[in-house]
C-alpha positions in Angstrom: -29.2 9.9 129.1 -31.7 12.3 127.5 -31.2 15.8 128.8 -34.3 16.0 131.1 -33.3 12.9 133.1 -31.9 13.6 136.6 -27.9 12.6 136.4 -27.9 12.2 140.3 -31.1 9.4 139.9 -28.2 7.0 138.5 -27.4 4.3 140.9 -23.2 4.1 139.3 -22.7 8.0 141.1 -23.4 6.7 144.7 -19.2 6.0 144.7 -18.6 9.7 143.3 -21.1 11.0 146.7 -19.2 9.0 149.0 -16.1 10.5 147.6 -17.7 13.6 148.2 -18.5 13.7 151.5 -15.5 11.7 152.8 -13.4 14.9 151.2 -16.2 17.4 152.8 -15.8 15.3 156.3 -12.3 15.6 156.4 -12.1 19.3 155.3 -14.6 20.4 158.0 -12.4 18.1 160.8 -14.8 15.8 160.7 -17.2 18.2 163.0 -21.0 17.8 162.5 -22.6 20.3 159.7 -25.1 19.8 156.2 -26.0 17.0 154.5 -22.9 16.6 151.8 -25.8 14.8 149.6 -27.4 18.0 148.2 -23.7 19.7 147.2 -22.6 16.9 145.9 -25.7 16.4 143.7 -25.8 20.1 143.0 -22.0 19.3 141.3 -23.0 16.0 139.7 -25.7 17.6 137.9 -22.9 20.7 136.9 -21.1 18.3 135.3 -23.4 16.2 133.5 -24.8 18.9 131.5 -25.1 17.4 128.0 -23.1 20.7 126.7 -20.0 19.1 128.3 -17.6 16.6 126.3 -14.1 16.9 127.6 -15.1 18.7 131.1 -17.7 15.4 132.2 -18.0 12.7 134.8 -15.2 10.9 133.5 -12.6 14.0 133.3 -13.9 14.2 137.4 -13.3 10.8 138.7 -9.6 11.0 136.7 -8.8 14.0 138.0 -10.0 12.4 141.4 -8.2 9.1 141.3 -5.2 11.4 140.2 -5.1 13.4 143.5 -5.2 10.1 145.2 -2.4 8.8 143.4 -0.7 12.0 144.7 -1.9 12.5 147.9 1.5 12.3 150.0 3.1 14.7 148.1 -0.1 17.2 149.3 -0.1 19.0 152.3 -4.5 18.8 153.1 -5.5 16.1 150.8 -9.1 16.6 151.5 -9.0 19.7 150.2 -7.6 19.2 147.0 -9.8 16.5 146.8 -12.7 18.9 147.2 -10.8 21.1 144.6 -11.1 18.2 142.1 -14.7 18.8 142.1 -15.6 22.2 142.2 -12.6 22.9 139.2 -14.8 22.9 136.0 -17.7 23.3 138.2 -18.6 26.1 135.9 -18.0 25.1 131.8 -19.1 27.2 129.1 -16.5 27.1 126.3 -17.3 30.8 125.3 -16.6 32.4 128.5 -13.3 33.0 130.0 -14.6 33.2 133.5 -15.4 29.6 134.6 -12.7 29.1 137.2 -13.4 32.5 138.8 -17.3 31.6 139.1 -16.6 28.0 140.4 -14.1 29.4 143.1 -16.9 31.8 143.7 -19.3 28.6 144.4 -16.5 26.6 146.1 -16.0 29.3 148.6 -20.0 29.9 148.7 -20.9 26.6 148.8 -18.2 25.0 151.3 -18.5 27.7 153.8 -22.3 27.1 154.3 -21.6 23.4 154.2 -19.5 23.6 157.3 -16.1 23.9 156.2 -13.5 26.3 157.8 -13.6 30.1 156.0 -9.6 29.3 155.8 -9.9 26.1 154.5 -12.6 27.0 152.0 -11.0 29.8 150.9 -7.7 27.8 150.0 -10.0 25.3 147.8 -11.0 28.5 146.0 -7.2 29.5 145.6 -6.7 26.6 144.3 -9.6 26.2 141.4 -8.3 29.5 140.4 -4.4 28.1 140.1 -6.2 26.0 137.1 -6.3 29.2 134.7 -2.7 28.9 134.4 -1.6 25.1 136.0 1.5 27.2 137.2 1.8 26.5 140.6 4.6 28.1 143.3 7.7 25.5 144.0 6.9 25.9 147.4 2.7 24.9 147.2 2.5 21.5 147.2 -1.2 21.2 147.1 -1.1 23.4 143.8 1.2 21.0 142.0 -0.6 17.6 143.5 -4.3 19.7 141.9 -2.6 21.1 138.6 -0.8 17.9 138.0 -3.9 15.9 138.4 -5.6 18.0 136.2 -2.7 17.3 133.2 -2.5 14.0 133.9 -4.6 13.5 130.5 -1.5 14.5 128.5 0.3 11.8 129.3 -2.3 9.1 128.6 -1.8 6.4 125.9 -2.1 7.4 122.5 -5.2 6.1 122.0 -6.9 8.2 124.7 -4.9 11.1 124.0 -6.3 11.2 120.6 -10.3 11.0 122.4 -9.2 13.5 124.5 -8.1 15.8 122.2 -11.5 14.9 119.9 -13.6 15.5 123.0 -12.2 19.5 123.2 -12.3 20.3 119.6 -15.9 19.4 120.2 -16.7 22.0 122.6 -15.5 23.7 121.1 -17.3 23.3 117.7 -18.5 26.5 117.4 -15.1 27.8 116.6 -13.8 27.8 113.0 -11.5 25.2 112.1 -8.6 27.9 111.7 -8.6 29.4 114.2 -9.7 26.5 116.3 -6.0 25.2 115.2 -4.3 28.3 115.5 -5.3 28.9 119.1 -5.0 24.8 120.0 -1.2 25.0 118.5 -0.5 28.3 120.5 -1.6 26.7 123.7 0.4 23.1 122.8 3.7 25.2 121.9 3.2 26.9 125.1 3.2 24.0 127.4 5.8 22.3 125.5 7.7 25.3 126.2 7.8 25.2 129.9 10.7 23.3 131.9 8.6 21.3 133.4 5.0 19.7 132.9 4.1 18.5 136.1 5.4 19.5 139.5 5.3 16.3 141.6 8.2 13.8 141.3 5.7 11.2 140.2 4.4 13.7 137.6 7.8 13.6 136.7 8.9 10.5 136.5 6.4 9.0 134.9 3.6 11.5 133.2 6.4 13.8 131.9 8.0 12.1 128.4 4.7 10.6 127.2 2.7 14.2 127.5 5.7 15.6 125.8 4.9 12.9 122.6 1.2 13.0 122.7 2.0 17.2 122.8 4.5 17.2 119.9 2.5 14.7 118.1 -1.1 16.4 118.0 1.3 20.1 117.6 2.8 18.7 114.3 -0.9 17.4 113.3 -2.4 20.6 113.4 0.2 22.1 112.0 0.0 19.8 108.8 -1.0 22.3 106.1 -4.9 22.2 105.1 -6.5 20.2 102.3 
């Protein structure tokens, strides 16, 4: 895609527009409100920014798909779906406040789009939760969003390798030794958690594979540089 192209001109994004509209209608109680299309298109443009390598439309779609898989565990699936849409709306690897900026965008845009203030604030809270991916035991919506966001960790080895390579590309400006050190610290922290996933589905179907992938990547990163 050329950098000057409008990513929202592509017909294959119509399904994502429909998914956003359904989640928005559900969150505002199916009451009348502004047309969802401009809000969806703004988010689609953000997710299509050319500097993104992992946090792309493919990741957005995967998160939404995983939320649908886990929807039985959510208290308000449409709020979780909207949090999925907004959780990486800002994605500048050099910046540390992406989640906060994304949360503020969610609260502002969703209130304008007719979502009750309490639900818009809940979407923003869920977006902020993706900083730590550490939802409370009594936070089913947080558990669903975090599990959906981390589900890539349990991908087949080839897909996981592609994910890890894409993350490295997003952080291309970080020197190799510094990246290895920082990435290794993140992987060790994840592996130190009693559970990577909080929903019953995540623990049953994703936990073991994710731990294998993380351990394999960590072992590769810790090999002596040649």
